[in-house]
N, C-alpha and C positions, 0 to 999 in steps of 0.2 A: 662430920665434915663430908659432905658430898661434893664432887667436883662436876662443875656444869659446863666446863669449856669444850668439851666434845659434841654439845648439841648442835651447835651451828654446822659442823662438819656432817653430822647425821642427817641433818635435814639438806645439806646439799648432796650428799650421797643419795638420799632417798629421791630427790628431786631428778638427779642425773638418770637412775635407773628407771623412774617413773616416765621420764621423756623417752628412753629407750623402748620402753613397752608400749607407750602411745605410738611411736613411730613404727614399731613393729606391727601393731594392729591395723594401722592405717595402710601400711605397705602391704598387708595381706588382704585388705578389703579392696584396695584400689588395682592391685597388679596380680593377685593370685585368686581372684574370685570370691573372696571373702567366705562366706558359709557355703557355697555351693561346690559340690564335689561332681567332677564329670561322670557322666553316664548313670548318675543317681537321681531320681526324681522324687518329690514328695516324701522327704525325710522328716522325721520329728524335729521338733524345735531343740530338743536337747542334743540330739545327734549333730544338728547344724552348728550349735553353740561349740561343742566339742571338736567339730572341723574346724572352725575359726581359731579356737584355741591353739590346735596342734600346728597351724599355719603361722600364728603369730609367735608361738614358742619356737618353732624352727628358724624364723627370721631373727628372733632375740637371740637366739644360740649362735647364728652365724656373724651377728653384730659384735656380741660379746667376744667371740672367738678371734675376729680379725683386729679388734681394738686391744686385746690382750697380747696379740702375736708380735705387733710392731712395737719397737723399742720408743720411748718417750724421748723428745728432743730437749737438750738443755735450753736455757732461755737465750744464750747467745747464739745458738744455732738456729733457733726458732727466728729471732731477729734477723740474722743473716739470710734465712730463707725467704722471709718476708720481704726485706729491703732489696736484696740482689736478684731474687727470681720472680717472686709474685707480683711486685709492684710494677717492674718493667713489662711483664707479660701482660698484666691488666690494661697498662697503657696502650701497648702493642695491639690488644684485641680492639680497645677503644677506637683507636686509629683505623684499623682495619674496617670496623663497622660503618665509620663515618666516610671512608673512603668509598665503599660500596653503595652507600646511600647517595654520595654525590656522584659517582661513576654511572650509575644506572638511573639517575634523576627521581630518586624515590623520596623527594623532600616532602614534608607535610603540606606545603602550600602549593604543590604542584598536582594536577590530576594525575592518577594511575596511568602508566602506559597503556593498558587494556582498556581503559574507559576514555580514549582519545575522541570518540565521537561526541560524548556528552560534554566534552570541555567546551567553554565559550571561545 
């Protein structure tokens, strides 16, 4: 008798940490210089791979550390946060962006203010 009910959770868990590893690697490539090390030129590919791995591991550690440090919200707290704070904040931001577009006449159908000479 083998229990297979934990397999979906294992797949979910592996996918979650795989995503964290992917994001850590992309963050280190895009924002930390990838395999490059300052003041070092013409390194071997093995050392460059090691440098990228160290940077990705550092970001992975920071991500997991922050994630484990904060307490998880209960379902009712999460719904209260979303409905009472995040939804009105997103509506306010939407109205702010529309107000700026209308106030400065940045509508898509009008010419850009700096290109007034090219407008008909």
